[in-house]
N, C-alpha and C positions, 0 to 999 in steps of 0.2 A: 297323200303324197302323190306327186307327179314327177315323171322323168321322161326324157327323150328315149324313144324305142327305135331300134333298127331291125328291119325285116331281113331275114336270111332265107335264101332258097326261093323256088317258085317264080311266078311271073313278076313279082314286085321286089325282087332281090335288091338289097342296098337302099331301099327307101327308108327315110328317117321320119318318124311320126313325132312331132314335138309335143311336149307336155301331156303325155298320156297318164291318166289316173291309174295307179297301181292298186288293184282291188283283190279280193279273195277269189275272183273269177276272171283273171286277165286274159287278154287275147282279142281278136277281131275277125270278123268276116269282111274281107276287103273287096270292093268292086274292082274288077279287072276290065280295063277298056277293051271293047270288042268281044266280050264274052258275057254270056248270060249267067255263068257260074260265079260263085264268090270264092276267093282264096281264103283259106283258114290259116291264121297265124296265131301261135300261142308260145309262151315261154316253156322251157323244159322244167319240170318239177324239180325243185332244189337248185336250179341253175340261175344264171344272171337274169333278173326280171326285166332288164333293158334289152334283152335279145329274144326276139320272137321268131320262131322257126315255122316254115311252111309245113302244114300238115295235110294238105290236099285241097280238093275243091268240094263245094257243097252247092246244090241247086242245079 
């Protein structure tokens, strides 16, 4: 299954990622322009799988 995902919070707030695969381990480490860190976005357990929230930075 695939669906469009919207990122909420953090440096990429409001970005829409089209046709993301919905798997048993959803989410992404996103490259942030001008930063060496990656922004972590994941859905909330039991929440809307098309809403990925900012969880902090990694790297």
